[in-house]
MIDO-234508 format. One record per atom (N, C-alpha, C): x, y, z; residue in three letters. Coordinates in pm, whole numbers, padded with zeros to 5 digits, always signed. Layout:
<pts>
XYZALA
...
</pts>
This chain:
<pts>
+09864-00390+05720UNK
+09829-00485+05606UNK
+09842-00431+05466UNK
+09855-00238+05456UNK
+09890-00177+05381UNK
+10028-00224+05282UNK
+10137-00165+05435UNK
+10300-00151+05412UNK
+10261-00345+05345UNK
+10228-00418+05402UNK
+10299-00546+05328UNK
+10267-00564+05203UNK
+10143-00532+05146UNK
+10084-00537+05011UNK
+10175-00511+04858UNK
+10196-00336+04970UNK
+10291-00224+04852UNK
+10415-00347+04852UNK
+10470-00434+04983UNK
+10564-00511+04963UNK
+10565-00555+04868UNK
+10456-00676+04876UNK
+10461-00740+04754UNK
+10489-00673+04601UNK
+10377-00648+04576UNK
+10340-00522+04481UNK
+10494-00573+04471UNK
+10535-00534+04448UNK
+10704-00408+04452UNK
+10808-00541+04382UNK
+10811-00666+04528UNK
+10826-00734+04445UNK
+10756-00874+04316UNK
+10682-00835+04327UNK
+10589-00861+04215UNK
+10652-00793+04049UNK
+10654-00692+04007UNK
+10692-00587+03930UNK
+10837-00662+03860UNK
+10759-00611+03822UNK
+10979-00632+03653UNK
+11083-00578+03720UNK
+11199-00669+03709UNK
+11312-00685+03776UNK
+11397-00611+03736UNK
+11416-00508+03798UNK
+11496-00453+03667UNK
+11686-00490+03734UNK
+11722-00461+03590UNK
+11884-00497+03609UNK
+11989-00455+03670UNK
+12058-00463+03697UNK
+12193-00374+03801UNK
+12272-00429+03700UNK
+12367-00221+03665UNK
+12505-00227+03623UNK
+12572-00314+03599UNK
+12579-00457+03640UNK
+12627-00554+03682UNK
+12608-00658+03601UNK
+12477-00680+03612UNK
+12359-00768+03565UNK
+12320-00717+03413UNK
+12377-00589+03337UNK
+12396-00557+03261UNK
+12548-00548+03155UNK
+12660-00548+03246UNK
+12722-00546+03164UNK
+12748-00726+03140UNK
+12708-00825+03272UNK
+12718-00991+03175UNK
+12673-01023+03053UNK
+12519-00973+03085UNK
+12479-00975+02911UNK
+12502-00890+02841UNK
+12624-00815+02875UNK
+12594-00746+02746UNK
+12755-00830+02696UNK
+12837-00959+02749UNK
+12969-00950+02774UNK
+12931-01159+02671UNK
+12804-01136+02764UNK
+12810-01321+02665UNK
+12709-01310+02530UNK
+12624-01169+02548UNK
+12557-01165+02385UNK
+12691-01087+02304UNK
+12772-01011+02309UNK
+12791-00966+02294UNK
+12960-01033+02205UNK
+13005-01051+02272UNK
+13083-01191+02251UNK
+13067-01275+02139UNK
+12972-01326+02117UNK
+12909-01474+02031UNK
+12863-01337+01882UNK
+12825-01252+01951UNK
+12743-01158+01837UNK
+12847-01120+01743UNK
+12949-01094+01840UNK
+13086-01048+01765UNK
+13236-01129+01680UNK
+13170-01223+01729UNK
+13264-01319+01638UNK
+13158-01419+01540UNK
+13024-01377+01574UNK
+12971-01430+01408UNK
+12968-01329+01389UNK
+12979-01156+01362UNK
+13045-01047+01271UNK
+13152-01123+01197UNK
+13228-01091+01232UNK
+13416-01115+01241UNK
+13389-01275+01142UNK
+13360-01356+01238UNK
+13383-01529+01062UNK
+13326-01572+01040UNK
+13202-01463+01039UNK
+13053-01544+00956UNK
+13053-01458+00841UNK
+12982-01336+00901UNK
+12902-01193+00826UNK
+13016-01157+00780UNK
+13124-01135+00833UNK
+13179-01071+00762UNK
+13239-01113+00611UNK
+13335-01265+00600UNK
+13417-01258+00534UNK
+13274-01236+00334UNK
+13114-01301+00482UNK
+13050-01352+00392UNK
+13012-01225+00323UNK
+13001-01094+00340UNK
+12919-00993+00207UNK
+13119-00910+00183UNK
+13200-00969+00234UNK
+13351-00947+00181UNK
+13394-01048+00028UNK
+13317-01126+00044UNK
+13361-01235-00080UNK
+13195-01141-00198UNK
+13052-01102-00135UNK
+13017-01042-00246UNK
+13065-00943-00296UNK
+13119-00897-00244UNK
+13147-00690-00303UNK
+13303-00729-00378UNK
+13382-00834-00319UNK
+13478-00913-00372UNK
+13435-00953-00547UNK
+13317-01024-00487UNK
+13273-01104-00676UNK
+13318-01022-00755UNK
+13291-00878-00735UNK
+13261-00757-00899UNK
+13323-00713-00877UNK
+13521-00797-00910UNK
+13568-00742-00841UNK
+13696-00772-00957UNK
+13800-00773-01023UNK
+13945-00852-00983UNK
+14077-00853-00966UNK
+14015-00825-00842UNK
+14187-00876-00747UNK
+14211-01016-00715UNK
+14374-00961-00691UNK
+14430-01108-00758UNK
+14487-01159-00601UNK
+14493-01022-00541UNK
+14555-00970-00381UNK
+14659-00913-00362UNK
+14699-00850-00467UNK
+14817-00825-00439UNK
+14796-00715-00557UNK
+14739-00629-00639UNK
+14764-00540-00697UNK
+14653-00475-00670UNK
+14596-00345-00711UNK
+14468-00315-00669UNK
+14329-00312-00736UNK
+14248-00338-00619UNK
+14132-00380-00637UNK
+14023-00251-00774UNK
+13985-00404-00833UNK
+13926-00325-01027UNK
+13797-00309-01024UNK
+13753-00254-01008UNK
+13594-00315-01055UNK
+13525-00389-01159UNK
+13475-00522-01174UNK
+13428-00571-01342UNK
+13318-00580-01310UNK
+13202-00555-01193UNK
+13085-00605-01311UNK
+13052-00662-01284UNK
+12985-00743-01362UNK
+12903-00906-01356UNK
+13049-00944-01411UNK
+13145-00947-01492UNK
+13184-01033-01591UNK
+13228-01143-01552UNK
+13267-01121-01414UNK
+13309-01258-01312UNK
+13219-01417-01390UNK
+13040-01328-01332UNK
+12932-01388-01328UNK
+12928-01434-01468UNK
+12960-01403-01547UNK
+12931-01371-01649UNK
+13044-01492-01744UNK
+13129-01463-01720UNK
+13251-01585-01752UNK
+13242-01718-01686UNK
+13174-01767-01541UNK
+13165-01821-01550UNK
+13072-01906-01571UNK
+12945-01868-01661UNK
+12887-01976-01675UNK
+12887-01932-01835UNK
+12988-01935-01920UNK
+12993-01952-02066UNK
+13126-01971-02061UNK
+13221-01900-02015UNK
+13347-01938-01999UNK
+13485-02096-01943UNK
+13356-02126-01847UNK
+13434-02173-01708UNK
+13411-02332-01741UNK
+13473-02395-01835UNK
+13387-02538-01834UNK
+13389-02569-01667UNK
+13446-02602-01594UNK
+13420-02699-01453UNK
+13365-02678-01422UNK
+13286-02562-01418UNK
+13149-02502-01315UNK
+12983-02522-01346UNK
+13031-02585-01477UNK
+12852-02672-01492UNK
+12832-02802-01437UNK
+12996-02900-01447UNK
+13014-03044-01406UNK
+13064-03009-01212UNK
+13085-02876-01197UNK
+13058-02933-01083UNK
+12874-02917-01026UNK
+12844-02825-01046UNK
+12755-02801-01011UNK
+12636-02971-01004UNK
+12712-03055-01116UNK
+12619-03165-01169UNK
+12625-03241-01028UNK
+12751-03285-00995UNK
+12789-03271-00913UNK
+12772-03251-00767UNK
+12735-03155-00720UNK
+12657-03119-00623UNK
+12552-03177-00600UNK
+12482-03105-00715UNK
+12309-03157-00734UNK
+12291-03312-00647UNK
+12408-03420-00744UNK
+12370-03505-00710UNK
+12464-03581-00574UNK
+12572-03479-00511UNK
+12598-03530-00373UNK
+12412-03511-00291UNK
+12419-03368-00341UNK
+12211-03333-00272UNK
+12136-03445-00255UNK
+12107-03522-00392UNK
+11994-03651-00421UNK
+12072-03698-00318UNK
+12139-03779-00383UNK
+12219-03894-00301UNK
+12205-03944-00167UNK
+12258-03866-00114UNK
+12222-03855+00056UNK
+12122-03756+00065UNK
+12030-03811-00026UNK
+11876-03701+00042UNK
+11781-03816+00054UNK
+11769-03905-00102UNK
+11695-03984-00127UNK
+11726-04143-00108UNK
+11863-04149-00057UNK
+11948-04319+00002UNK
+12018-04282+00089UNK
+12082-04170+00184UNK
+12082-04208+00319UNK
+12039-04182+00397UNK
+11990-04026+00396UNK
+11842-04021+00480UNK
+11819-04156+00564UNK
+11684-04216+00386UNK
+11578-04313+00416UNK
+11663-04370+00518UNK
+11791-04420+00445UNK
+11857-04535+00455UNK
+11855-04521+00611UNK
+11910-04410+00689UNK
+11963-04400+00866UNK
+11767-04369+00915UNK
+11727-04307+00887UNK
+11568-04351+00923UNK
+11498-04500+00905UNK
+11538-04620+00862UNK
+11547-04720+00853UNK
+11600-04835+00938UNK
+11690-04776+00942UNK
+11811-04851+01129UNK
+11728-04789+01248UNK
+11714-04657+01196UNK
+11654-04586+01349UNK
+11570-04706+01384UNK
+11443-04679+01307UNK
+11347-04705+01299UNK
+11312-04913+01396UNK
+11440-04972+01344UNK
+11472-05115+01370UNK
+11514-05126+01484UNK
+11651-05005+01530UNK
+11685-04996+01666UNK
+11575-04973+01758UNK
+11497-04871+01664UNK
+11409-04849+01841UNK
+11385-04965+01851UNK
+11257-05109+01777UNK
+11236-05145+01748UNK
+11223-05218+01887UNK
+11401-05284+01950UNK
+11454-05283+02103UNK
+11537-05466+02013UNK
+11586-05476+01829UNK
+11642-05575+01855UNK
+11777-05587+01943UNK
+11819-05704+01900UNK
+11905-05731+01949UNK
+12059-05651+01965UNK
+12123-05701+02037UNK
+12257-05580+02057UNK
+12232-05457+02040UNK
+12115-05383+02046UNK
+12109-05295+01966UNK
+12148-05130+02028UNK
+12295-05203+02138UNK
+12315-05082+02110UNK
+12495-05068+02100UNK
+12539-05158+02040UNK
+12613-05261+01996UNK
+12625-05137+01798UNK
+12502-05226+01778UNK
+12420-05116+01633UNK
+12461-05031+01614UNK
+12420-04969+01743UNK
+12368-04779+01788UNK
+12560-04762+01765UNK
+12642-04750+01859UNK
+12756-04770+01818UNK
+12832-04742+01730UNK
+12805-04910+01686UNK
+12869-04889+01522UNK
+12873-04824+01413UNK
+12778-04773+01428UNK
+12656-04750+01315UNK
+12722-04580+01368UNK
+12673-04520+01444UNK
+12739-04352+01457UNK
+12870-04411+01498UNK
+12986-04452+01477UNK
+13093-04437+01479UNK
+13196-04335+01363UNK
+13140-04388+01279UNK
+13148-04268+01138UNK
+13163-04154+01182UNK
+13018-04091+01245UNK
+12991-03914+01265UNK
+13075-03880+01299UNK
+13183-03879+01432UNK
+13273-03825+01514UNK
+13408-03829+01395UNK
+13428-03858+01274UNK
+13525-03879+01151UNK
+13486-03799+01139UNK
+13584-03672+01056UNK
+13641-03601+00976UNK
+13589-03620+00840UNK
+13525-03562+00740UNK
+13560-03618+00637UNK
+13657-03603+00522UNK
+13765-03565+00565UNK
+13902-03603+00558UNK
+13952-03726+00626UNK
+13908-03807+00768UNK
+13975-03924+00704UNK
+13869-03997+00678UNK
+13720-03998+00609UNK
+13672-04078+00488UNK
+13734-04090+00396UNK
+13793-03974+00338UNK
+13801-03964+00223UNK
+13945-04058+00267UNK
+14050-04045+00317UNK
+14155-04100+00400UNK
+14103-04306+00387UNK
+14000-04302+00471UNK
+13980-04468+00492UNK
+13895-04522+00294UNK
+13853-04411+00277UNK
+13767-04483+00122UNK
+13944-04488-00031UNK
+14012-04419+00022UNK
+14153-04475-00086UNK
+14189-04555-00044UNK
+14164-04613+00100UNK
+14284-04786+00189UNK
+14183-04873+00102UNK
+14045-04884+00079UNK
+13944-04962+00075UNK
+13899-04919-00133UNK
+13913-04855-00166UNK
+13900-04839-00335UNK
+13974-04873-00346UNK
+14118-04800-00342UNK
+14252-04835-00468UNK
+14281-04875-00517UNK
+14302-04932-00668UNK
+14346-04983-00778UNK
+14460-05051-00758UNK
+14555-05082-00677UNK
+14636-05174-00662UNK
+14671-05239-00470UNK
+14609-05148-00405UNK
+14621-05259-00285UNK
+14478-05219-00216UNK
+14419-05145-00249UNK
+14271-05128-00166UNK
+14172-05271-00166UNK
+14098-05276-00084UNK
+14067-05418+00004UNK
+13960-05406-00104UNK
+13910-05390-00121UNK
+13788-05369-00270UNK
+13840-05530-00323UNK
+13916-05409-00454UNK
+13972-05492-00539UNK
+14019-05677-00449UNK
+14118-05637-00349UNK
+14157-05798-00264UNK
+14012-05874-00232UNK
+13948-05821-00255UNK
+13811-05919-00235UNK
+13794-05931-00319UNK
+13719-05911-00417UNK
+13692-05914-00559UNK
+13797-06014-00635UNK
+13929-06049-00562UNK
+14000-06093-00677UNK
+14047-06068-00783UNK
+14034-05911-00814UNK
+14067-05860-00937UNK
+14144-05810-00927UNK
+14292-05918-00931UNK
+14471-05863-00978UNK
+14486-05851-01107UNK
+14444-05961-01221UNK
+14507-05960-01344UNK
+14473-05800-01356UNK
+14321-05755-01391UNK
+14262-05582-01471UNK
+14193-05559-01323UNK
+14272-05490-01247UNK
+14223-05422-01116UNK
+14123-05375-01129UNK
+14010-05302-01110UNK
+13921-05247-01118UNK
+13941-05078-01090UNK
+13959-04961-01115UNK
+13964-04862-01073UNK
+13939-04796-01066UNK
+13887-04800-00876UNK
+13751-04736-00847UNK
+13776-04547-00838UNK
+13860-04461-00789UNK
+13886-04381-00729UNK
+13924-04281-00908UNK
+13974-04441-00981UNK
+14063-04286-01119UNK
+13942-04304-01285UNK
+13851-04404-01247UNK
+13810-04409-01332UNK
+13682-04270-01319UNK
+13632-04173-01397UNK
+13574-04027-01361UNK
+13468-04046-01357UNK
+13365-04213-01460UNK
+13244-04277-01455UNK
+13201-04360-01334UNK
+13308-04318-01214UNK
+13310-04437-01121UNK
+13331-04371-01021UNK
+13465-04266-01048UNK
+13448-04255-00831UNK
+13349-04167-00758UNK
+13319-04084-00866UNK
+13156-04027-00732UNK
+13088-04075-00621UNK
+13081-04230-00713UNK
+12972-04355-00699UNK
+13013-04340-00555UNK
+13154-04409-00572UNK
+13240-04474-00434UNK
+13247-04309-00359UNK
+13300-04190-00326UNK
+13296-04122-00261UNK
+13177-04061-00197UNK
+13123-04109-00318UNK
+12910-04098-00220UNK
+12865-04200-00135UNK
+12933-04278-00203UNK
+12920-04425-00132UNK
+13002-04387+00024UNK
+13139-04316+00058UNK
+13207-04279+00169UNK
+13116-04230+00256UNK
+13090-04108+00203UNK
+13025-03983+00246UNK
+12902-03972+00288UNK
+12816-04133+00207UNK
+12681-04149+00261UNK
+12749-04260+00438UNK
+12787-04318+00412UNK
+12866-04390+00501UNK
+12843-04359+00635UNK
+12915-04177+00686UNK
+12894-04066+00762UNK
+12738-04051+00836UNK
+12697-03956+00636UNK
+12564-03941+00694UNK
+12507-04040+00774UNK
+12455-04130+00679UNK
+12375-04225+00788UNK
+12334-04260+00929UNK
+12470-04258+00953UNK
+12485-04253+01127UNK
+12416-04124+01192UNK
+12469-03991+01138UNK
+12451-03873+01181UNK
+12278-03908+01202UNK
+12153-03899+01050UNK
+12065-03936+01027UNK
+11994-03999+01118UNK
+12063-04119+01192UNK
+12025-04255+01293UNK
+11932-04182+01384UNK
+12082-04098+01440UNK
+12069-04099+01590UNK
+11931-03983+01591UNK
+11980-03900+01448UNK
+11849-03740+01482UNK
+11690-03843+01507UNK
+11693-03986+01421UNK
+11571-03952+01449UNK
+11527-04082+01479UNK
+11665-04145+01578UNK
+11640-04206+01692UNK
+11576-04141+01804UNK
+11648-04030+01806UNK
+11594-03916+01943UNK
+11476-03926+01944UNK
+11392-03892+01801UNK
+11323-03859+01773UNK
+11169-03936+01791UNK
+11235-04021+01766UNK
+11072-04221+01787UNK
+11127-04233+01908UNK
+11224-04212+02016UNK
+11183-04164+02170UNK
+11094-04092+02242UNK
+11060-04040+02095UNK
+10987-03876+02214UNK
+10891-03916+02173UNK
+10823-04037+02092UNK
+10706-04046+02047UNK
+10605-04074+02131UNK
+10512-03999+02145UNK
+10368-04050+02308UNK
+10355-04240+02244UNK
+10390-04324+02285UNK
+10391-04460+02253UNK
+10221-04476+02253UNK
+10093-04367+02347UNK
+09929-04425+02311UNK
+09922-04413+02191UNK
+09992-04293+02121UNK
+09951-04273+01965UNK
+09934-04416+01902UNK
+10066-04532+01890UNK
+10053-04673+01853UNK
+09994-04761+01916UNK
+09879-04708+02047UNK
+09829-04810+02074UNK
+09698-04751+01982UNK
+09673-04650+02042UNK
+09532-04630+01956UNK
+09535-04671+01806UNK
+09620-04630+01694UNK
+09621-04661+01578UNK
+09649-04823+01608UNK
+09690-04952+01651UNK
+09687-05038+01673UNK
+09552-05059+01737UNK
+09477-04989+01780UNK
+09279-05062+01823UNK
+09243-05049+01714UNK
+09249-04954+01618UNK
+09190-04909+01562UNK
+09203-04985+01391UNK
+09292-05067+01419UNK
+09370-05152+01321UNK
+09426-05132+01169UNK
+09519-05034+01265UNK
+09632-05051+01167UNK
+09739-05071+01235UNK
+09845-05093+01101UNK
+09928-05169+01081UNK
+10034-05107+01097UNK
+10188-05201+01104UNK
+10245-05156+01149UNK
+10347-05004+01044UNK
+10307-05028+00949UNK
+10382-04957+00815UNK
+10244-04820+00794UNK
+10091-04816+00809UNK
+10036-04773+00858UNK
+10048-04683+00951UNK
+10067-04677+01071UNK
+10053-04690+01185UNK
+10269-04598+01162UNK
+10328-04667+01146UNK
+10448-04544+01123UNK
+10412-04395+01005UNK
+10363-04448+00895UNK
+10370-04308+00809UNK
+10241-04250+00835UNK
+10118-04274+00869UNK
+10030-04196+00926UNK
+10073-04150+01109UNK
+10101-04185+01172UNK
+10106-04153+01307UNK
+10189-04093+01394UNK
+10376-04211+01310UNK
+10485-04161+01354UNK
+10548-04083+01273UNK
+10564-04073+01171UNK
+10653-03989+01076UNK
+10498-03883+01093UNK
+10443-03846+01096UNK
+10429-03679+01076UNK
+10454-03609+01233UNK
+10457-03687+01375UNK
+10461-03688+01463UNK
+10722-03638+01500UNK
+10760-03648+01392UNK
+10891-03687+01330UNK
+10878-03496+01270UNK
+10763-03408+01265UNK
+10822-03277+01144UNK
+10907-03228+01217UNK
+10959-03211+01358UNK
+11051-03092+01371UNK
+11183-03185+01352UNK
+11221-03324+01341UNK
+11294-03401+01357UNK
+11371-03370+01145UNK
+11221-03400+01160UNK
+11238-03400+00954UNK
+11295-03222+00886UNK
+11312-03135+00961UNK
+11278-02984+00923UNK
+11481-03001+00992UNK
+11506-03059+01056UNK
+11643-03055+01104UNK
+11737-03159+01029UNK
+11701-03246+00918UNK
+11781-03419+00854UNK
+11776-03332+00761UNK
+11660-03209+00682UNK
+11665-03150+00570UNK
+11762-03104+00543UNK
+11754-02975+00670UNK
+11856-02899+00632UNK
+11989-02916+00693UNK
+12034-03023+00772UNK
+12175-03073+00754UNK
+12208-03157+00613UNK
+12125-03240+00572UNK
+12129-03276+00443UNK
+12219-03178+00291UNK
+12113-03079+00320UNK
+12117-02989+00228UNK
+12240-02952+00195UNK
+12343-02859+00359UNK
+12447-02838+00408UNK
+12530-02937+00389UNK
+12556-03062+00446UNK
+12665-03176+00372UNK
+12642-03136+00251UNK
+12546-03165+00189UNK
+12540-03194-00019UNK
+12638-03094-00065UNK
+12608-02966-00023UNK
+12632-02824-00066UNK
+12745-02786-00050UNK
+12806-02848+00149UNK
+12944-02815+00112UNK
+13077-02948+00121UNK
+13030-03002+00126UNK
+13140-03138+00091UNK
+13240-03086-00022UNK
+13396-03086+00040UNK
+13510-03083+00040UNK
+13639-03153+00070UNK
+13646-03147+00206UNK
+13780-03287+00259UNK
+13741-03372+00189UNK
+13643-03478+00141UNK
+13651-03561+00129UNK
+13710-03582-00054UNK
+13647-03481-00145UNK
+13727-03503-00295UNK
+13866-03477-00312UNK
+13872-03342-00175UNK
+14024-03283-00198UNK
+14105-03419-00118UNK
+14102-03514-00108UNK
+14181-03631+00037UNK
+14194-03658-00060UNK
+14103-03701-00162UNK
+14087-03842-00286UNK
+14183-03774-00363UNK
+14158-03727-00493UNK
+14212-03687-00572UNK
+14231-03516-00614UNK
+14195-03386-00487UNK
+14139-03247-00523UNK
+14080-03278-00607UNK
+14016-03322-00547UNK
+13865-03274-00635UNK
+13867-03280-00781UNK
+13974-03311-00833UNK
+13906-03324-01018UNK
+13901-03473-01110UNK
+13886-03490-01189UNK
+13895-03606-01246UNK
+13786-03677-01186UNK
+13644-03630-01234UNK
+13515-03625-01205UNK
+13446-03612-01086UNK
+13538-03524-00988UNK
+13551-03527-00866UNK
+13481-03386-00814UNK
+13535-03283-00952UNK
+13491-03104-00955UNK
+13318-03129-00851UNK
+13403-02982-00710UNK
+13250-02943-00678UNK
+13295-02793-00634UNK
+13177-02728-00607UNK
+13200-02614-00624UNK
+13330-02547-00513UNK
+13265-02624-00377UNK
+13384-02543-00327UNK
+13541-02618-00348UNK
+13560-02697-00406UNK
+13651-02679-00483UNK
+13715-02609-00573UNK
+13659-02570-00639UNK
+13694-02460-00733UNK
+13680-02313-00692UNK
+13608-02320-00559UNK
+13606-02148-00495UNK
+13775-02161-00459UNK
+13867-02272-00342UNK
+13964-02324-00290UNK
+14054-02245-00452UNK
+14049-02371-00549UNK
+14137-02341-00618UNK
+14185-02211-00758UNK
+14087-02144-00715UNK
+14089-02038-00772UNK
+14164-01873-00691UNK
+14147-01934-00580UNK
+14122-01805-00449UNK
+14296-01824-00432UNK
+14302-01931-00419UNK
+14400-02022-00328UNK
+14540-02037-00421UNK
+14484-02065-00554UNK
+14595-02151-00646UNK
+14690-02070-00679UNK
+14739-02136-00741UNK
+14816-02073-00865UNK
+14798-01901-00904UNK
+14668-01911-00970UNK
+14605-01774-01028UNK
+14614-01736-00989UNK
+14525-01692-00831UNK
+14485-01631-00732UNK
+14369-01508-00796UNK
+14290-01571-00800UNK
+14183-01527-00904UNK
+14054-01451-00763UNK
+14114-01390-00690UNK
+14011-01391-00592UNK
+13854-01348-00613UNK
+13861-01270-00746UNK
+13696-01212-00795UNK
+13618-01280-00830UNK
+13698-01402-00885UNK
+13609-01563-01031UNK
+13654-01622-00909UNK
+13716-01657-00736UNK
+13693-01752-00663UNK
+13574-01678-00554UNK
+13546-01528-00617UNK
+13484-01529-00453UNK
+13296-01524-00567UNK
+13312-01442-00688UNK
+13185-01556-00709UNK
+13152-01643-00748UNK
+13245-01739-00758UNK
+13207-01891-00778UNK
+13097-01979-00610UNK
+13181-01861-00501UNK
+13080-01817-00366UNK
+13025-01857-00358UNK
+13006-01712-00402UNK
+12842-01607-00387UNK
+12766-01710-00472UNK
+12792-01751-00563UNK
+12655-01877-00643UNK
+12658-02037-00597UNK
+12726-02058-00465UNK
+12713-02143-00388UNK
+12672-02116-00249UNK
+12673-01987-00231UNK
+12565-01984-00137UNK
+12426-01888-00144UNK
+12389-01850-00282UNK
+12257-01824-00341UNK
+12201-01968-00358UNK
+12245-02090-00390UNK
+12203-02197-00423UNK
+12182-02317-00241UNK
+12250-02289-00176UNK
+12227-02322-00035UNK
+12091-02214+00006UNK
+12108-02115+00010UNK
+12011-02031+00107UNK
+11858-02096+00023UNK
+11901-02044-00132UNK
+11783-02104-00207UNK
+11705-02257-00147UNK
+11829-02354-00125UNK
+11771-02435-00082UNK
+11620-02462+00072UNK
+11761-02408+00162UNK
+11676-02381+00313UNK
+11568-02318+00348UNK
+11628-02213+00264UNK
+11455-02155+00308UNK
+11313-02180+00202UNK
+11376-02262+00091UNK
+11240-02281+00068UNK
+11139-02444+00114UNK
+11276-02516+00189UNK
+11268-02609+00264UNK
+11200-02612+00371UNK
+11214-02472+00449UNK
+11191-02409+00603UNK
+11008-02390+00580UNK
+11036-02290+00433UNK
+10921-02189+00455UNK
+10806-02352+00399UNK
+10818-02468+00293UNK
+10743-02590+00309UNK
+10673-02648+00462UNK
+10819-02654+00514UNK
+10765-02689+00670UNK
+10652-02620+00686UNK
+10746-02481+00715UNK
+10611-02432+00850UNK
+10540-02381+00808UNK
+10508-02331+00656UNK
+10366-02376+00613UNK
+10257-02519+00669UNK
+10351-02644+00636UNK
+10282-02764+00629UNK
+10259-02790+00787UNK
+10303-02734+00872UNK
+10293-02679+01044UNK
+10144-02610+01042UNK
+10167-02514+00964UNK
+10038-02386+00992UNK
+09947-02495+00960UNK
+09931-02564+00847UNK
+09784-02606+00811UNK
+09748-02774+00904UNK
+09878-02822+00959UNK
+09763-02897+01095UNK
+09683-02863+01150UNK
</pts>
């Protein structure tokens, strides 16, 4: 009896990894970690270091301290318009496209007719890259051969939707929101499917209307999805590059921080140090938005 008890105790004890197990774990964890360090954190730290230099990619690296940042904030006219455009992207996606995606998810979740068709159609732009969306925007909003001017019948004095700096940013935002809405809809639709139906029934028994049930019962249970959607929206708003570069190389009213980084690093001037300073500013702004949003959501979760 004691021998049997001893064997059971040994079986229940912590399992020791063999040399083969440790090797497999090392490969499965080590390779992704190495790739993350080389592809993500390596260039990030290199950009931070290079932002304090005047390197052009060919000559010797020259330490200039904070001179790049001083010139960026005071002597670079394209910087502040690009900042405003990035904030406009963030606001438009967060306050227009995201709520619209939530609305579509709610409507489809109610089981409207042809919901599968609507779901597939609205999600279809998500599989396209922003560069492809930019080419589609050119086909729709082009001045001379665009579909929009053809529908409006404006042939004598067609509107230059993509050439007018007062209009093109809004046209590009509509195209970007077209893609972002489908992504948000799918995320919220998955969250709505996981909501306990008994909660809605209890609210209905208590006399709550559908609107009250959604905002007081359903929406609070979607907090994890809200966090994901919020982070994705911030990232999409600040990393935008493909679509504006496909339209007009990010110029004439479509300036963004990501475009300025590319123009300075791989452009004719090849100011790698200065371009790295812009990249660091974009990194700090992105991390600030994401960290602040996550902290607020975590505090709200703890206070529940």
